[in-house]
N, C-alpha and C positions, 0 to 999 in steps of 0.2 A: 503491499498500500504507501500512496505517496501523500495524499492530502484529499480531503471532502471528495470522496467517489471517483479518487484516481487512484490509476498503480503504475508502476514502470515497470515493463514489460521487460523491457532491454538494454543495455546501452552495450554497444560496437564501435569502432575508430572509425572514423571519415576522417580521409587525409592526418592532420594531426590533430582534429579533435574527438574528444567523447561524446556519443551523440547518445542522451539518455528517452527513448522512446517510451512516451505520456500516454496510457491510454484513458480515454472518457466512456466508462463501459455500459452509461447509459443516456449518451446524449449521441448526436450527429451531425455531422456538419451545414445539414439541411435544419435543425434545429439553430446552429449558429444563426443562419444566415435569417433566422427569423428572429432571432433575439441580440443582434449586431452589438448592442451596449453591453450588454452581460458579456460575451467572449473579448468585446473589446478593455473592458474593466480586468477583465483576469490578464489579461495578457501584459498588462502592464502593472499589476501585480508581480506577476511571475519575473518579467523582467527587472523588478527591486529584488525580488526573492534569488533570483539566481547568482547573486554575487555574495551569498553565504556559502558556495561552494569555493572560495577561495578560502576557506578555513581549513576547507577536506584535506588530513594528512595525503590520502592518495592519491589525491591531484597534483600538488605539488609537482613532483617529475615530468607532469604534461603541461604544467605551466611554466617550467624552467625550459623545455625544450620548444616553446613558443606556441604550443598547440594550447586549446582552450575547449570550453564544454559547450554545447548546446541541450536545450531539453526541446524535443519537438513533441508537440500535442495532437494524437491525430485520437480518430471515433474507433468504434469496434471494426470496423469494414478496415481501418489502416489510413483511409481519409486525414490530410493535415488540413489541422484549424489553423495553427500559428505553428512558429520556433520561438525560440527566447535564445539570445549566446551571449556568452562571457569568454573577451579575450583576454589571453596571457594579459598582454597589459594591464587589463581591469584589475589585476591580482597581482603584480609584483611591484613593490615601491619604486618609484621616480626617484 
């Protein structure tokens, strides 16, 4: 479980990034189109929340190598709602 009815289905490497596939078990892209303000609010919330991954010890080697993290939100059929991205530069002090 991730939060609020969301499940992290899998994580995989894409180029230098780690992509976390987050599934909405009870929502569809069609529902998102019907309530765009709700899903836009969730996207903004997730864009802020992904920064918490900067403190995740397991991710430090990814950032050190220049990679980042992505959370890709999909419905039960794999259709993409949205994706939020965290770049290495967001985590490594300047």
